[in-house]
C-alpha positions in Angstrom: -10.7 -19.0 -30.1 -12.0 -16.2 -32.2 -15.1 -16.8 -34.3 -14.8 -15.3 -37.7 -17.8 -14.2 -39.9 -17.1 -13.9 -43.6 -18.0 -10.5 -45.2 -17.1 -11.2 -48.8 -19.5 -8.6 -50.2 -18.3 -5.7 -48.0 -15.1 -4.0 -48.7 -12.9 -3.8 -45.6 -10.5 -1.2 -44.4 -7.0 -2.4 -43.7 -7.2 -4.2 -40.3 -3.5 -3.6 -39.3 -3.3 -2.3 -35.8 -0.3 -2.5 -33.5 -1.0 -3.6 -30.0 1.3 -4.5 -27.1 4.3 -5.2 -29.4 2.8 -5.9 -32.8 -0.2 -6.9 -34.9 -2.0 -10.2 -35.3 -4.6 -11.5 -37.7 -6.3 -14.5 -39.2 -4.2 -15.9 -42.0 -5.7 -15.2 -45.5 -8.5 -13.1 -44.0 -6.7 -10.3 -42.2 -3.1 -11.5 -42.2 -2.4 -11.3 -46.0 0.6 -10.4 -48.0 -0.9 -7.1 -48.8 -1.6 -6.2 -45.2 1.8 -7.6 -44.1 3.4 -5.2 -46.6 1.4 -2.3 -45.1 2.8 -3.2 -41.7 6.4 -3.6 -42.9 6.2 -0.3 -44.8 5.0 1.4 -41.6 8.0 0.0 -39.7 10.4 1.0 -42.4 9.0 4.5 -42.4 9.4 4.7 -38.6 13.0 3.5 -38.9 13.8 6.1 -41.6 12.3 8.9 -39.5 13.2 8.0 -36.0 16.2 5.7 -36.0 19.6 5.3 -37.7 18.5 3.3 -40.8 22.0 2.5 -41.7 22.1 0.1 -38.7 19.5 -2.1 -40.5 16.8 -4.4 -39.3 16.8 -8.1 -38.2 13.9 -10.2 -39.3 13.0 -13.6 -37.9 10.1 -16.1 -38.2 8.5 -19.1 -36.3 6.8 -22.3 -37.4 3.5 -20.9 -38.5 1.9 -21.4 -41.9 3.6 -19.1 -44.4 6.0 -17.5 -42.0 9.2 -17.9 -44.1 7.4 -16.3 -47.1 5.9 -13.6 -45.0 9.4 -12.9 -43.5 10.9 -12.7 -47.1 8.1 -10.3 -48.1 8.7 -8.0 -45.1 12.5 -8.1 -45.9 11.8 -7.0 -49.5 9.6 -4.1 -48.4 12.2 -2.8 -45.8 15.1 -3.3 -48.2 13.2 -1.3 -50.9 13.5 1.7 -48.6 17.3 1.4 -48.7 17.5 -0.2 -45.2 19.8 -3.2 -44.8 18.2 -6.4 -43.6 19.6 -9.4 -41.7 17.0 -12.1 -42.5 16.9 -15.4 -40.5 18.1 -18.4 -42.4 15.6 -20.6 -40.5 13.1 -20.9 -37.7 14.0 -18.5 -34.9 12.6 -18.0 -31.4 11.6 -14.5 -30.6 14.2 -14.0 -27.8 16.9 -15.1 -30.3 15.7 -12.4 -32.7 15.7 -9.9 -29.8 19.2 -10.8 -28.8 20.4 -10.4 -32.4 18.8 -7.0 -32.7 20.6 -5.8 -29.5 24.0 -7.4 -30.1 24.2 -6.3 -33.7 23.2 -2.7 -32.8 20.4 -2.9 -35.3 17.8 -0.2 -35.5 15.0 -2.7 -34.8 13.6 -6.1 -35.5 10.6 -7.7 -37.1 9.4 -11.1 -35.9 6.8 -13.1 -37.9 4.8 -14.9 -35.2 1.5 -15.1 -33.5 3.0 -16.4 -30.3 0.5 -18.6 -28.5 -2.5 -18.0 -30.7 -4.3 -20.9 -32.5 -2.9 -22.1 -35.9 -5.2 -19.9 -37.9 -3.3 -16.8 -36.8 0.0 -15.1 -37.7 1.4 -11.8 -36.8 4.2 -9.2 -36.6 6.1 -8.3 -33.5 8.3 -5.2 -33.5 11.5 -5.3 -31.4 13.4 -2.1 -30.5 17.2 -1.7 -30.7 17.6 -2.6 -27.0 16.3 -6.1 -27.7 12.8 -5.9 -26.3 9.2 -4.8 -27.0 8.8 -1.4 -28.5 7.7 1.4 -26.1 4.1 2.6 -26.5 5.5 5.8 -28.1 7.3 3.7 -30.7 4.2 1.6 -31.5 2.1 4.7 -31.8 4.7 6.2 -34.2 4.7 3.0 -36.3 0.9 3.1 -36.4 1.0 6.7 -37.6 2.8 5.6 -40.7 0.2 2.9 -41.7 -0.9 3.4 -45.3 1.8 6.0 -46.0 4.1 5.4 -49.0 7.8 4.7 -48.5 10.1 7.4 -50.0 12.1 6.2 -53.0 15.7 5.1 -52.1 18.8 5.6 -54.3 19.5 1.9 -53.9 17.8 -1.1 -52.2 19.2 -2.3 -49.0 21.1 -5.6 -48.9 19.2 -8.6 -47.7 21.7 -10.9 -45.9 20.7 -14.4 -44.7 21.9 -14.9 -41.1 21.6 -17.8 -38.6 20.7 -16.2 -35.4 20.6 -19.4 -33.4 24.3 -20.2 -32.6 25.0 -16.9 -30.7 21.6 -17.2 -28.9 22.2 -20.8 -27.8 25.7 -20.0 -26.5 24.3 -17.1 -24.6 21.6 -19.0 -22.7 23.7 -22.1 -22.2 26.4 -19.9 -20.6 23.9 -18.3 -18.3 23.5 -21.5 -16.3 25.6 -24.2 -14.7 25.1 -27.1 -17.1 27.6 -29.3 -15.3 25.7 -29.0 -12.0 22.4 -29.8 -13.8 24.0 -32.9 -15.2 25.5 -33.9 -11.9 22.0 -33.7 -10.2 20.9 -36.8 -12.1 17.5 -35.3 -12.8 15.7 -36.4 -15.9 13.7 -33.6 -17.7 10.9 -33.5 -20.2 10.5 -30.9 -22.9 7.4 -29.9 -24.8 8.3 -27.5 -27.7 4.6 -27.4 -28.7 5.6 -27.7 -32.5 7.1 -24.2 -32.1 10.3 -22.3 -32.6 12.0 -23.8 -29.5 12.1 -27.3 -31.0 15.4 -29.1 -30.4 17.1 -26.2 -28.7 16.9 -27.3 -25.0 17.4 -31.0 -26.0 20.6 -30.0 -27.9 21.9 -28.0 -25.0 21.2 -30.9 -22.6 22.9 -33.4 -24.9 26.2 -31.5 -24.6 26.6 -32.7 -21.0 24.5 -35.8 -21.2 21.5 -34.4 -19.2 18.8 -37.1 -19.6 15.7 -35.7 -21.3 12.8 -36.6 -23.5 11.3 -34.1 -26.0 7.8 -34.1 -27.5 6.3 -32.0 -30.2 9.8 -31.1 -31.4 9.0 -31.1 -35.1 7.7 -27.9 -36.7 4.0 -28.2 -37.5 2.0 -25.1 -38.5 -1.3 -26.9 -37.6 -0.2 -27.5 -34.0 -2.3 -30.7 -34.1 -4.5 -31.1 -31.1 -3.3 -28.1 -29.2 -2.8 -24.3 -29.2 0.9 -23.5 -28.7 0.2 -22.0 -25.3 1.9 -23.6 -22.3 -1.1 -23.9 -20.1 -3.8 -26.6 -19.6 -5.4 -28.3 -21.5 -2.5 -28.0 -24.0 0.0 -29.7 -21.7 -1.9 -32.9 -21.1 0.6 -35.0 -23.1 3.5 -33.4 -21.2 1.9 -34.3 -17.9 1.6 -37.9 -19.1 5.1 -38.1 -20.4 6.6 -36.7 -17.2 4.9 -39.4 -15.1 5.5 -42.3 -17.5 9.1 -41.4 -18.1 9.8 -40.8 -14.4 11.0 -37.2 -15.0 11.6 -34.7 -12.1 10.1 -31.9 -14.2 8.7 -31.0 -17.6 9.2 -27.6 -19.3 7.1 -26.2 -22.2 7.6 -23.2 -24.4 5.0 -21.5 -26.6 4.9 -21.0 -30.4 7.8 -18.5 -30.5 9.4 -19.7 -27.3 9.3 -16.5 -25.2 6.9 -18.0 -22.6 7.2 -20.9 -20.3 5.0 -23.5 -18.6 6.0 -26.4 -16.4 4.8 -29.7 -14.9 6.2 -31.3 -11.7 7.2 -34.9 -11.2 3.6 -35.9 -10.3 2.2 -34.5 -13.5 0.8 -31.4 -11.8 0.8 -28.1 -13.6 3.1 -25.5 -12.2 1.8 -22.1 -13.2 3.8 -19.1 -14.3 3.3 -17.5 -10.8 5.1 -20.3 -9.1 7.9 -20.3 -11.7 8.3 -16.6 -11.3 8.4 -17.0 -7.5 10.9 -19.9 -7.6 13.3 -18.0 -9.9 12.9 -14.8 -7.8 13.7 -16.6 -4.6 16.8 -18.3 -6.1 18.2 -15.1 -7.7 17.9 -13.3 -4.3 19.0 -16.1 -1.9 21.4 -18.2 -4.0 22.8 -15.7 -6.6 22.4 -12.6 -4.4 22.0 -10.5 -7.5 21.0 -6.9 -6.8 18.0 -5.2 -8.3 14.3 -4.4 -7.9 11.4 -6.6 -9.0 8.5 -5.8 -11.3 5.3 -7.8 -11.8 2.1 -7.1 -13.7 -1.3 -6.4 -12.1 -2.6 -9.9 -12.6 0.4 -11.7 -11.1 0.6 -13.5 -7.8 1.1 -11.6 -4.6 3.5 -14.3 -3.4 6.1 -12.2 -5.2 5.2 -9.3 -2.8 5.9 -11.5 0.2 9.3 -12.7 -1.2 10.3 -9.1 -1.9 9.2 -7.9 1.6 11.1 -10.7 3.3 14.3 -9.7 1.5 13.8 -5.9 1.4 13.5 -5.7 -2.4 11.6 -2.8 -3.9 8.6 -4.1 -5.9 6.9 -2.4 -8.8 3.4 -3.3 -9.9 2.5 -2.3 -13.5 -0.2 -2.7 -16.1 -0.8 -6.0 -17.9 1.5 -6.7 -20.8 5.3 -7.3 -20.8 5.9 -3.9 -22.4 5.3 -2.3 -19.0 7.9 -4.6 -17.5 10.3 -3.8 -20.3 9.9 -0.1 -19.8 11.0 -0.4 -16.1 13.9 -2.6 -17.1 15.2 0.2 -19.3 14.7 2.8 -16.6 15.8 1.1 -13.3 18.0 -1.7 -12.0 15.6 -4.5 -12.3 16.5 -8.1 -11.2 13.5 -9.9 -12.7 10.1 -9.1 -14.1 7.2 -11.3 -14.9 3.6 -11.5 -16.1 0.7 -14.0 -15.6 0.9 -15.6 -19.0 4.4 -17.2 -18.6 6.5 -14.2 -19.8 9.4 -13.8 -17.4 12.5 -11.6 -18.1 15.9 -11.5 -16.5 17.4 -8.0 -17.0 21.0 -9.3 -17.1 20.0 -11.3 -20.2 17.5 -9.1 -22.1 14.6 -6.8 -21.3 12.5 -9.5 -22.9 10.6 -12.7 -22.1 12.6 -15.9 -22.7 10.9 -19.2 -22.2 14.0 -21.3 -23.1 16.3 -19.5 -20.7 13.7 -19.8 -17.9 13.5 -23.5 -18.5 17.3 -23.8 -18.1 17.2 -21.6 -15.0 14.5 -23.8 -13.4 16.7 -26.8 -14.0 19.6 -24.9 -12.4 17.5 -24.1 -9.3 16.5 -27.8 -9.0 20.2 -28.8 -9.2 21.3 -26.1 -6.7 18.6 -27.1 -4.2 18.8 -30.8 -5.0 15.0 -30.9 -5.2 12.4 -31.8 -7.8 10.1 -29.1 -9.2 7.3 -30.3 -7.0 9.5 -30.1 -3.9 10.4 -26.5 -4.8 6.7 -25.6 -5.0 6.0 -27.2 -1.7 8.9 -25.2 -0.1 7.4 -22.0 -1.5 3.9 -22.8 -0.2 5.2 -23.7 3.2 7.3 -20.6 3.6 5.2 -17.9 2.0 1.7 -19.3 2.4 -0.5 -21.4 0.2 -1.3 -19.6 -3.0 -3.4 -20.9 -5.8 -4.5 -19.3 -9.1 -6.6 -19.8 -12.2 -8.1 -17.8 -15.1 -11.0 -18.1 -17.4 -11.5 -16.4 -20.8 -15.1 -15.4 -21.7 -15.7 -14.9 -25.4 -18.8 -12.7 -25.2 -20.4 -9.9 -27.0 -19.2 -6.3 -26.5 -22.6 -5.4 -25.0 -22.3 -8.1 -22.3 -18.6 -7.3 -21.7 -19.2 -3.6 -21.4 -22.2 -4.0 -19.1 -20.2 -6.3 -16.8 -17.4 -3.8 -16.5 -19.8 -0.9 -15.9 -21.6 -2.9 -13.1 -18.2 -3.8 -11.6 -17.1 -0.2 -11.5 -20.4 0.7 -9.8 -19.4 -1.6 -6.9 -19.8 -5.2 -5.8 -20.3 -6.2 -2.2 -19.1 -9.8 -2.4 -18.1 -12.7 -4.7 -18.7 -16.3 -3.7 -19.8 -15.2 -0.2 -16.5 -13.4 0.3 -17.0 -9.7 1.2 -15.0 -7.1 -0.8 -12.6 -5.1 1.3 -11.1 -2.8 -1.4 -10.8 -2.3 -5.1 -7.9 -1.5 -7.4 -8.2 -0.3 -11.0 -4.7 -0.1 -12.3 -5.6 -2.3 -15.3 -9.1 -3.8 -15.1 -11.1 -4.0 -11.8 -9.5 -6.1 -9.0 -11.5 -6.9 -5.9 -9.7 -7.9 -2.7 -11.9 -10.3 -0.7 -12.1 -11.7 2.9 -12.1 -15.4 2.6 -13.2 -17.2 5.9 -11.2 -20.3 4.8 -8.0 -18.3 5.0 -8.4 -17.8 8.8 -7.7 -21.5 9.4 -4.5 -21.5 7.3 -1.2 -20.0 8.4 0.0 -17.1 6.3 -2.7 -17.9 3.7 -2.8 -16.0 0.4 -4.9 -12.9 0.1 -8.0 -13.6 -2.1 -8.6 -11.4 -5.1 -10.7 -11.5 -8.3 -9.8 -9.4 -11.4 -12.1 -8.6 -14.3 -10.4 -7.2 -17.4 -12.0 -6.6 -20.7 -10.1 -6.7 -24.0 -10.0 -3.4 -25.8 -9.7 -5.1 -29.3 -12.0 -8.1 -29.3 -15.2 -9.4 -27.6 -13.3 -11.1 -24.7 -13.3 -10.7 -21.0 -10.8 -12.4 -18.7 -11.4 -13.3 -15.1 -8.4 -14.0 -12.9 -8.4 -15.2 -9.3 -6.0 -16.1 -6.5 -6.8 -17.6 -3.1 -5.6 -20.0 -0.5 -7.0 -23.2 -2.0 -7.9 -24.5 -5.5 -11.6 -24.8 -4.4 -11.7 -21.2 -3.3 -10.3 -20.1 -6.7 -12.9 -22.1 -8.6 -15.7 -20.6 -6.5 -14.4 -17.1 -7.2 -14.2 -17.8 -10.9 -17.7 -19.2 -11.1 -19.0 -16.2 -9.1 -17.2 -13.9 -11.5 -18.7 -15.8 -14.5 -22.2 -15.5 -13.1 -21.7 -11.8 -12.4 -20.6 -11.2 -16.0 -23.5 -13.0 -17.5 -26.3 -11.8 -15.2 -28.6 -9.1 -16.7 -29.4 -7.3 -13.5 -27.2 -5.9 -10.7 -25.0 -7.9 -8.3 -26.6 -10.8 -6.4 
């Protein structure tokens, strides 16, 4: 969580800056109505200059504090430039907004959300006409218009209230075999994390009487007791519910429902890497859909083994779903995924969709007649034991930059594991020789990745290896390396 220091006596420049697919800020400090209007004006200027403005813009919002009002303010700014606006009539998941943008042939979309960030945050995501994150060139163009006035329009664009949910729900419900899921007899748990996905999966399951239990369904902008990010420790209650209610799996979606997390029948966390691998294997072996595969630099190399087994071309890209989206627009991509729970199926959208992926996991379970834990066991048995974890270090820029400089200069070993090679696609990734792996058949390759944030004093350490203990040793060694004042030890 970001630490904020007040600077009431110092005038501040507008902090609006568009990152991967938008801008985020602390509510009432950076994320204010004034700054929101600056962001919306830049998007409107971009639409006027680079797109067909007559196609209009779709605007949606999630459950965060002030989101409906912020969405209305953004709509008023865009409409003042003569651009028609289709404004969500209620809480809307990001993938539902993206689908609406694409299927209505809109010029773009604005989503008011801060995704998985803590409750103090809100933000703006921009979605391009194809229904996915804007390309880097688009985001750079939008940034170039920050602070520039909008041209006067002969007449304001119409603001039309639209319910984006029905079309989206029918789309994702029709993407899976609900009758087969119902026939499996599996009971499922859902954690909407007080976010925009609340009630959607439960409503779909109710159609065909799939037994389920839902927690954190009600919208709550304080996200009491959790951050709306589908990882531990925020899924503790879901773990408990799955075990107590004798469910075969539990699914969680983040604040705007574009990311997924899962829990197996034993209450064990199933990370995004395993979810990606389960869906990939099913799409290739069961569905036999064509296409290449794309994963980000910090994602499991189990995906590489699945692709190699089935002769599928694999692309590795930088961290951030925008890179996955770019390839989906250029090539025939079957599926693409990232470490943080964002997985996209190109036949659906060039976009992350946590709700669709939950339905797909349930479909896989029904097709294979296996619980989620059994599917994970199958993966580990066939493709080798892979385990993963990550730590986030909120440290000063001086420590962060020093650690990255020392890593670039070379490190011989981490946690007693010699470094064989280094890759620097996005951060610094060390591939290591783990003696423990020699005793395990087809064991995972061990790697440690250091990646510094370019926008805040944050450094993330990622690790994958053949056992949970090995992963924790690597992460601890990485932490010690970052904090040490001298060279590698």
